[in-house]
N, C-alpha and C positions, 0 to 999 in steps of 0.2 A: 574379492574386493571390489571389482567393477560393479557387481550386482548391488552392493551395499551402497555404492554411490548413487546408482539409479533410484534405490529405494529412498534414500535421504532427499534427493532432489524432488522426487514425486511427493514426499511428505511435506516439503517446504512449499511447493506450488499448490497443493491441495489446502494447506493451511491458509496461505495468502487468499486463496478463493473464498474459504470459509469466512475470513474476516471481512471481505468485501460484502458478502451477503449479511453478516451481522451489522455492518455499518449502515447498509441500505435499510434494514429493518429499524435501526435507531433512528435514522433521518426521516423516514416516511411511513413508520409503523406498518411495515409490509410483512404480514404474517407468513406469506410463502417464502419471502427472502430469510426469515428467521429459522423456518423448516429446513430450507437448503443449507444454510449456515450451520444448523445443529448437526444435520446429517453428515457434512463433510468434515466438521470437527470431530465427530464420533468416529468416522473413518480414520482420522489422524491419530485418534486415541487408541484404536484397535491396532494400526500399525505400529505405534510407539509401545504398546503392551507387549505385542508379539516380539518385537526386537529385545525389549527389556527382559521378557522372560527367558529368552534364549541366552542373553548375555549374562543374566544372573545364574543360570544353569553352569556357565562356564566358571562361576566363581565358588561352586560348592566346595571345592578343595582348597581354595585360596581367597580370603576375604580381604583382598587389596584392591581397593577401587581407585581408578584413574580419575584425573579431572573431567574427562570426557563422560565417564560413567556417572558421576555426580551431577554434572550439568543436564545430562539427558534424563535422570530421574527428576530433577528439579522441574524441567520442561513437561514431563509427563504429569507431575503433580499439579502443575498450574493448569493444564488442560482438564485434568480430572475435576478439581475444584470448580473451573469455570462450568463445566457441564452440570455439576451438581447445582451451582448457583442459577444456571439457565433454567434448570428443571423446576426449582422450587420458588424461584423469585424472578421478578420482572425488572432486572437491572442491566439492560442491553448495553448501555455504555461502559458499565464495569467489565462485562464479559468482553467486550471489544478490546478495551485498553489493557486489561490483565493479559489477554492473549497476544497483543503485539509485544509485550514483555516476553511471553512465552516463545513467540516467533523468533525474537532476537537471540534468546538463549539457545533455542534449538540451532539456529545458524551458527552460533558461536561454538557450540558443541561439535557441529558437522565440520565447519571449515577450520577449526583448531585442532582437528584429530590428525596428527601426522601420519597415522596408519591408514588413512583413508585414500583410496586411489581414484583419481578424477576419471570422468567418462572418457575424455579424449586423452590419449597417451602423451600428446605433445603439450598438455596443460599441467600446470601444478594446481593444487587444490584452491588457492586464491584466485586463480583465473575462473574457476567455476563459481566462486562467490561473485565476482565482478560480473560475470554473465548474467546471473540471476538478478543483481542489483540493476544492471543497465536495462534488462528486458521490463522490470517493474517500473523503472523511471521512464522509459520510452512510452509505455502504456499510459502512465499518468499524464505525460505531455500531449499524447494524442487525445485523451479525453478532455484536457484543458483546451485544446485547440477547437475541438467539436463544440464545447460550451461557448467558446468565443464566438464562433460563427453564428451560433443560435442567438446569442446576444446581440450581435450585428443585425440579424434578421428582425429581432424584436424591436430594436430602436428605429429600424428603417420602417416597419410596419405601423408602429405606434405613430410616428410622424406623418405616415401617408393618411392614416385613418383620422388623425387629427385635423388634418388639412382637407379631408374629404376627397382625396384623389384616388379614386377606385379605378386603377388601371388593371390590365390583364395580368401583370405580374403580381400585383397586390392580391388579386382574387385567387391566384394559385398557391399563395403562401398559406401555411396552417394558421389556425386561430393564435391570438396572443397568449392565451391560456396554455395551449398545446406546446408552443415554443418555449415558454417558461418552465413547463414540466420537463421538456427535453433538456434544457439548459441545466436544471437541477439534477437530473439523472446523471448527466455527464460528469458534474462536479462530485456527485456522490460516488462515482467510480474512480475519478482521478485522485481526490484527496487521500483516501486510504491507500492507494497504490503508491503515492509519493512517500507517505508515512512509512510504508513497509519498505521502500527503497532506501529512505534515509536510515532506517534501523539496520539494515544490511551495511550500509556505508559506515555506520558507526562501529559496527562488528568488524569491518575490514580494518579501520583505523586502530581499533583495540588489538588485533592481531598484528598489525604493523608495528605497534609499540611506540608510535609517534603522536602524542597528543596534539602538538601543533598543527597537524592536518585538519583538526576540527575548526580551526580558524581561517581555513582557506576561504577566498571570497566566493567560490561556487557553493561550498558547504552552507556558509553563513546566509547566502542569499535564498538557498533552498528553504531554509526555515522562515524566511520572510514570505516565500511562495505559499508555504503550507499555512501560515498565519493568515494571509490575505483570503485564501479559499475557506479557511475555518471561520473567519468573520463573515464571509458571504453566506455559508451554511447557517451561522448563528442568526443572520438578519432574516434569512428566508424562513428558519424554523420558529424564532422567538419574538421577532419584531415585525411590527405593522409598517413594512416598507413597500412602496409601490414596485410594480414590475419594471418600470422604466429606470427607476434608480438601482434596482438589483442588476439590471442588464448592464448599466454604466459601470457599476462596481466590478462586475464579472470582467468587463473588458479591461479595466484598471488592473485587476489581478493578473490577467493574461499579458499585460505589458511587463510585469515583473518576471513572468515566466520568460519572455523574449529576452529581457536583460540578463536573466539568469543563464540562458542558453547561449547567447552571442557574447556580451561584455564579459561575463565571469569566466567563461572558458579561455578568453585571451589573457586574463589576470591569473587564472588558476595555476597552481603549481604542479598538479597532477591530473587536471581535466583537459589540458591542452592537446592531448591526443586526438580529439574530435576533429581538430583542423588540420592534423597532419596529413 
């Protein structure tokens, strides 16, 4: 049973990593990222297929499927369809979002399975779900922090160059173009990580059976954070916005992150453990 837990955890992390590469391909038309995302997603499909075959073999004498079996087959079908679409069509955004759904369904299947044994004997299965949720959220906050630092550097360098102040500090900084690229890359990593963390958070709420938790200040503000960075990506990808304005917007989005991490945790009914 412990082996099964390791298998599912590995599946979820690999699935999350594949979605990061798919999102990077959509955001910047990076063929290498698409190949990595496809390879990782194919590996998830192989693991799911192997488990599904073994599980179906156990039903040869009894065709009674549990909710866990049905959810797993549904997740497997979503991955299968997305791989087919990815092979014959160029609809990267569709593949990404349909697999966010598949990711959430897989997590609901894994952590809603009462027969699954957690990795650590002192945990229950919801603790394992929260651990993965928290690691993804922390990863997104780290990426947003890096993006904010680069945006601050961009605004500083832009002002120095505009005022023609070529100090030693200015000369040692990367070009404005490079800084903008680094900022964009950090947001590309942070946004899908936060989306996946939120999807796992919703799965946790579903398993708790208390929908009122969805209206928690921390949860609501997290969606504002996601929307702010989504708008940043939209501006960068589809609108002719100056790098100066993009950097300012990115810092404003990070301010929402800070509010989310500090103020919302004091008001949250179940995130206040961070300050304990």
